[in-house]
Every structure is written in C-alpha cells, then in structure tokens.
C-alpha positions, -999 to +999 in steps of 0.1 A: +235+596+178+267+579+168+289+604+149+316+580+139+315+576+101+309+540+089+336+541+061+367+561+055+362+596+043+379+589+009+358+559+003+325+579+001+310+580-034+309+618-033+346+619-028+351+597-058+324+615-078+308+581-084+272+586-074+238+591-090+211+612-074+177+618-089+169+652-103+135+664-117+149+665-153+163+630-150+131+617-135+111+633-163+135+618-189+132+584-174+094+585-178+098+596-214+123+569-222+103+542-204+073+552-226+095+549-257+106+514-246+070+503-239+059+514-274+091+500-289+098+533-307+130+526-327+149+558-320+149+592-304+171+623-300+178+634-264+197+668-266+212+693-243+240+718-241+274+706-228+278+698-191+241+693-186+246+658-174+238+637-204+264+610-196+252+611-160+216+606-173+226+575-193+240+559-162+208+568-143+186+554-171+207+522-173+205+516-136+168+520-133+158+503-165+178+473-153+161+475-119+128+473-136+138+448-163+169+429-149+176+409-181+172+438-205+201+441-229+216+477-228+246+486-249+262+520-243+287+535-267+306+568-268+308+583-303+342+595-313+352+626-332+372+618-363+380+635-396+377+602-414+351+577-404+364+541-403+340+513-407+365+490-391+368+512-360+330+517-359+323+480-356+352+474-332+338+501-309+303+485-310+318+451-304+337+464-274+305+481-260+286+448-264+312+430-244+328+409-271+361+393-261+379+400-293+366+434-307+397+442-327+402+410-346+389+401-381+379+419-413+351+444-414+327+417-427+337+394-399+333+422-373+299+430-386+289+393-384+304+390-349+284+420-337+251+406-350+259+373-334+268+389-301+237+410-299+215+381-309+231+359-282+226+386-256+189+391-265+183+353-266+195+351-230+170+378-219+132+374-219+128+404-242+130+406-279+146+440-281+177+458-269+186+494-261+216+512-276+227+544-259+249+566-282+266+594-262+278+625-280+259+613-311+263+647-328+298+634-338+282+607-360+283+612-398+257+600-423+278+570-433+280+559-397+242+561-395+241+539-426+263+513-410+241+514-379+210+511-401+224+479-415+227+465-380+192+477-371+177+461-402+195+428-398+183+425-362+148+433-374+150+403-398+160+382-368+129+394-349+149+418-326+140+454-322+169+478-315+159+510-297+185+536-304+187+566-281+210+594-294+223+616-267+240+648-278+241+685-282+215+705-301+235+700-333+216+667-335+184+686-344+203+703-372+214+669-384+179+656-384+168+686-405+197+680-429+187+644-433+151+654-440+162+679-466+185+653-482+156+628-483+175+605-460+143+594-444+157+559-437+179+575-410+153+598-395+126+570-394+149+546-375+169+568-352+153+602-348+116+598-345+111+615-311+129+646-298+134+650-261+151+681-247+171+675-215+172+705-192+192+714-161+179+729-128+155+757-139+139+769-107+143+768-069+118+739-066+140+718-089+170+728-069+153+719-036+144+684-050+181+679-059+193+691-025+168+669-006+183+639-023+216+645-005+196+646+028+179+613+020+203+591+000+224+568+022+258+552+020+265+525+028+232+511+015+209+501+043+225+524+068+212+557+083+242+576+069+228+601+044+253+620+023+247+652+043+250+634+076+282+617+065+300+650+060+283+669+088+272+643+114+271+667+144+252+694+125+229+668+109+220+653+142+212+689+154+188+696+125+209+708+097+196+698+062+210+708+028+175+714+014+172+744+036+201+761+017+181+762-015+176+800-015+213+807-008+225+784-035+200+796-061+209+832-054+246+823-057+241+809-092+218+837-102+245+863-091+272+844-110+250+844-141+245+881-139+282+887-134+288+867-166+264+892-183+245+863-198+214+872-217+194+841-209+176+827-179+192+806-152+194+769-161+220+751-139+237+722-156+239+692-132+277+690-135+281+725-119+255+720-092+271+687-082+306+702-082+294+731-061+279+707-035+311+686-035+333+716-029+311+727+000+309+693+016+346+685+012+360+719+022+338+725+051+333+691+067+361+700+091+339+728+105+311+704+115+295+715+148+262+718+165+257+753+152+272+747+117+255+761+086+265+776+053+264+813+046+255+830+014+292+840+010+303+804+012+279+793-015+291+822-037+326+810-033+317+774-040+299+784-072+329+804-083+352+775-078+329+752-098+338+772-130+302+779-137+309+814-148+337+803-172+313+778-187+288+805-196+311+821-221+314+787-239+277+782-237+270+817-251+292+809-281+275+776-287+240+791-285+250+819-309+264+792-333+232+774-332+212+805-339+235+813-368+230+778-381+192+783-380+195+816-399+216+799-426 
C-alpha cells in the first residue's frame, strides 16, 4: 500500500491536539444526555475529578447532538472563578457564548433583554422549542449566579422555550446541591440539578481497548483510508501493527505508575492522560516506523511518565481527601 502521508505531519489533528475519539464513558454519557433531552429534563449535574475530560466530553456531545439534530441550539459557556460575582460580566459572558455581536455594550437590564431576544431568535430559527446550555466548571458558580440564570430560565419558559442546563464540574457540585437543599433553595435544585451523572475515566482493560481501537479505525482526512495509527506508522500498520494490541502493556504501565504514586484507590485513567500518553508515543516513535515496529512495555512506561500522570495523582489525592472532609463536616 501507499505509505506517503496524504497531509503534512504537522497538519494532523493529533499533532494539534484537536480531535475527538469515542470512549466508553463518553458514549455512556451521550446516551444519558440524549435521554434527558428527549424527556426535556431542565437540568443535570455531570461531575468528575479534574483532567477526566469534561471539556472534551462537551465537544463530543455538541458534535453528535448537532449531527442528530442539526438545527438544535446549543450554547456552551465556561464559568469563571471570581471573588465578587458581577451581574454585568455574567450576562456579557452569556451573550458572547450565544454569539451576540455586541456582548459588552449596554446596561445590565439591556444585556439581560438582549440575551433573551438572542436566545429566542436562535430557537425560532430552529425546529425545536428548546435549547441546551452547557456550563463548564460549574462548581465556580455562586448562588446569586444561579438566581440570575433562573430568571433567564423562567422568562424563556414564559415564551414557550425550555432551557436544558447541563452543569459540568468537579464533585463540589454535589456538595453545592446538598447546600441548596439544606438552605431550602429548591428553586435552584429543581431547575438545574435534578439528575446526577458521574463521568468516569478508563476503568478497565476493556475500556482501554475500546479507546485504542478508535485510533486504529478513525481516519484523517475524512473519507480516506488513513487511520490515526496508519498515519504515524504506515509501514508497520500495513504489516499488521494495531494499537489495540498494546492494551495490556499500556494498562500495566498506568497500573505501575499508580502503585509508584502510592495511591490508595483503584486505577481510573483520566482521558487527558491517556490521550497525552498516546500522543507522546506516536510523535516520538513515528521515526522508527518499520515492518517489524512495535512498542515495548518500557516505552509505554516512559510515555506514561512523560504524561505527568503520577504528578496528577498527588493533586487528585488531595482533592479526594478534601471532599471526604467536606462530607464529614
């Protein structure tokens, strides 16, 4: 077969870290979210620890929801961390996310009105009477911001438009939900936090094999026969090399790294570190492509080390301990 790559090396999505491959956890999440959309559930919490691929999941969900429902209105906003929550900034951020041409101009009242008009305009163009709002890093939101968002939600309802709000964030979101319940702020829970969906990483070797098989099957450019694995190792690929066959080596490399970090919990690989490990391996070893090429266990251990997976475990352990302490309090 032809081993001349169809595009320049640097133009490949893997080199630019601009690609989306399905994982079991994302596929599972998509089916859960699709069910929420079908039932028009007004809000849900989707939570995971840092680096588990929540932002990646939002991109995946957006792409496939739009494939299924091309005219569906989807607004995605990143929540900002701030000591003082500004209503003016809040509505400017939403206006920008909704694609308004002048998100910074006008008083707070005018921005609020412009947002409602913009969202109504977008929904009127679609054949659906609802929209989806993705809020990334939603644990940064304060109760007052939920109240501002509630006003938007309620006004859209009066216009016959359902806003489905999906809050993506860290497990702190669950503590916030409990706090709102204890404070009798049921108006927030009922609109934005009805369902709870944990978002996991790669938890077993079967999950891992599914992820690796995607590199062997996903093509670029679209419509070509150039899978990601073949693009970086065309000679080896044409001689039978497949990334999925490396699953045991890769799983063991992460398991060994977790044990070296003295973690007291089971292996659950965040998608960011798995993807980074594969990227390091593909980029660093593409030059060694040959008919006999294959990765060794030692190579995968080196790639996992370079992904900073071990360093992340210390941060994760602290976060998990903080969450346990919060529950004890």
